[in-house]
TITORGU-728604 format. One record per residue (C-alpha): x, y, z; chain. Coordinates in steps of 0.05 Angstrom, whole numbers, plus 32768, in hexadecimal, padded with zeros to 4 digits. Each point is the difference from the previous one (the first is absolute). Layout:
BEGIN
> X,Y,Z,A
...
//
This chain:
BEGIN
> 88BB,95E5,8C94,A
> 8018,7FBD,8014,A
> 804E,7FF2,7FEF,A
> 8008,7FBC,7FE5,A
> 8029,7FDA,7FD1,A
> 7FE4,7FE9,7FBA,A
> 8018,7FC2,7FDF,A
> 800D,8013,7FB7,A
> 7FE4,7FD8,7FC8,A
> 8032,7FD6,7FD8,A
> 8000,802F,7FC5,A
> 7FE5,8043,7FE1,A
> 7FB8,7FFF,7FE7,A
> 7FF2,801C,7FBB,A
> 7FC0,801F,8007,A
> 8001,8021,7FB4,A
> 8023,7FEF,7FC4,A
> 8008,801A,7FB5,A
> 802A,7FE8,7FC9,A
> 8036,802C,8019,A
> 7FF9,800F,804B,A
> 7FE7,7FE3,803D,A
> 7FE9,801E,8045,A
> 800B,7FD8,803B,A
> 7FF6,7FFB,804C,A
> 8045,7FF8,801E,A
> 8007,7FC5,802C,A
> 801F,8030,8037,A
> 7FDD,8044,7FF7,A
> 8025,803D,8019,A
> 7FC6,8026,8014,A
> 7FC0,7FEE,8025,A
> 7FC1,7FEA,7FDD,A
> 7FD0,8028,802C,A
> 801F,8041,7FE7,A
> 8000,7FED,7FB5,A
> 8036,7FCB,7FFE,A
> 8033,7FF0,7FCA,A
> 7FFB,7FE9,7FBB,A
> 8039,7FF6,7FCE,A
> 8000,800C,7FB5,A
> 8033,7FDA,7FD6,A
> 800E,7FF4,7FB6,A
> 7FFC,7FB7,7FEF,A
> 8045,8009,7FDB,A
> 8035,800B,8033,A
> 8022,8046,7FF9,A
> 8034,8020,802F,A
> 7FE5,8049,7FF0,A
> 7FC3,801E,7FE8,A
> 8026,8021,7FC4,A
> 8004,7FB6,7FE5,A
> 7FB3,7FFB,7FFD,A
> 7FE5,7FFC,7FB9,A
> 7FCB,8037,7FF2,A
> 7FC7,7FD1,800D,A
> 8020,7FEA,8043,A
> 8006,8049,8016,A
> 7FB4,800D,7FED,A
> 7FE8,7FC2,8021,A
> 8027,8014,8043,A
> 7FE4,8047,8000,A
> 7FB8,7FE7,7FF2,A
> 8007,7FC9,8037,A
> 801F,8032,802F,A
> 7FC4,802F,7FF8,A
> 7FD1,7FC8,8007,A
> 8021,7FE3,8040,A
> 7FFE,8046,801E,A
> 7FB9,8008,7FF2,A
> 7FF0,7FBA,801F,A
> 8028,8011,803F,A
> 7FE1,8043,8009,A
> 7FB7,7FEB,7FF4,A
> 7FFC,7FC0,8019,A
> 803D,7FF0,802F,A
> 7FFA,8039,8036,A
> 8040,8027,7FE2,A
> 7FFB,804A,7FFE,A
> 8037,8001,7FCD,A
> 8035,7FD6,7FE4,A
> 8050,8000,7FFD,A
> 801E,7FDE,7FC3,A
> 804A,7FEE,8006,A
> 802B,7FDC,7FCE,A
> 802C,7FD1,8033,A
> 8028,7FCC,7FF2,A
> 803A,8009,8030,A
> 7FF9,7FC1,802C,A
> 8017,7FD5,7FC5,A
> 8045,801B,801B,A
> 7FFC,7FEA,8046,A
> 8029,7FC1,8015,A
> 7FD8,7FC5,7FE5,A
> 7FE2,802A,7FCA,A
> 8003,7FF2,7FB8,A
> 802E,803C,7FED,A
> 7FD5,800C,7FC5,A
> 7FCF,803B,8001,A
> 7FBB,7FF0,7FE9,A
> 7FD9,8045,7FF1,A
> 7FBC,8000,8020,A
> 7FCC,8032,801D,A
> 7FE8,7FFB,8046,A
> 7FC0,8028,800F,A
> 7FF7,800B,804A,A
> 7FBB,8015,8017,A
> 8005,803B,8035,A
> 7FCD,8013,8032,A
> 7FF9,8037,8037,A
> 7FE6,7FC9,802C,A
> 8041,7FE2,8004,A
> 801E,8033,8029,A
> 7FD6,7FEC,803B,A
> 802F,7FC3,800E,A
> 8047,7FF8,8007,A
> 8018,7FBD,7FF7,A
> 8025,7FCE,7FD2,A
> 7FFF,8017,7FB8,A
> 7FD3,803B,800C,A
> 800D,8041,7FD8,A
> 7FF5,804A,8018,A
> 7FCC,8024,7FDD,A
> 801A,803A,7FD1,A
> 8045,7FE1,8004,A
> 8027,7FDA,7FCB,A
> 7FFE,7FB4,8007,A
> 8036,7FE7,8030,A
> 8019,7FBB,7FFF,A
> 802C,7FDF,802C,A
> 8039,7FD4,7FEA,A
> 7FDD,7FBD,7FEC,A
> 802B,7FD9,8031,A
> 7FF3,8032,803E,A
> 7FDC,7FDF,8039,A
> 7FBA,8017,800B,A
> 7FFB,8023,8046,A
> 7FC0,7FF8,8028,A
> 8000,8032,803F,A
> 8049,8014,7FF1,A
> 8016,7FBA,800D,A
> 8017,7FCE,7FC2,A
> 7FCB,7FD0,7FEC,A
> 800C,7FC0,8026,A
> 7FF9,7FD7,7FC0,A
> 8034,802E,7FDD,A
> 7FCF,800B,7FC2,A
> 800B,8035,7FD1,A
> 7FD1,803B,7FFD,A
> 7FDE,7FE5,7FC3,A
> 7FE2,7FCA,802A,A
> 7FD4,8030,8022,A
> 7FE3,8022,7FC4,A
> 7FB5,7FEF,7FF7,A
> 7FF5,7FE0,7FC0,A
> 7FC1,8006,7FD4,A
> 7FC8,7FD5,8015,A
> 7FE0,7FCD,7FCF,A
> 7FC5,8029,7FFC,A
> 802E,8041,7FEC,A
> 8025,7FD4,7FCD,A
> 7FBC,7FED,7FE1,A
> 7FF0,8047,7FF9,A
> 8040,8011,7FDE,A
> 7FF8,7FC7,7FD0,A
> 7FB7,8016,7FF1,A
> 8005,8048,7FF4,A
> 804C,8009,7FE6,A
> 7FEF,7FE9,7FBB,A
> 7FC6,802E,7FF8,A
> 802D,803E,801C,A
> 8036,7FEA,7FCE,A
> 7FD1,8001,7FC9,A
> 7FE4,8045,8013,A
> 8040,8020,8002,A
> 8017,7FDC,7FBE,A
> 7FC5,801D,7FDD,A
> 800E,8044,801C,A
> 803F,8003,7FD9,A
> 7FE5,7FF0,7FC0,A
//
């Protein structure tokens, strides 16, 4: 697999939205697209903690987490997904110091274990992210450009984003109807 830097887009890309919640592709994904990738679920109303969600927001987040997981495991090469309620980086220097609750969905694949480069995760292990200001290393040496590890994560291709936008609404509807 080629190690190369990727220029992030200017902003996150919303790929699905309801009246209460959106799913977006982060402008700087944390896991590689070829192994399932990374999507984020976030309420439109800002909350610091899940306990602040309304009943409808809780329901929408849960249904969307099921739909996103189904999408990643059936169409985006993930064997399974890890879901994490992060938000810690708001407290790093230069951050907002205000937590915004959101749910990260990370695709995981046994294929990822065949490569050991920037941003790759070990199969069967918990996700391991370096400090965001840690320099990426290539062959044990600091990257000459001084880029952070996120610059080496392979983003979704335009075709994968179209696939997500086309199929996520139907998966959401299917899971929504299962609960009624």
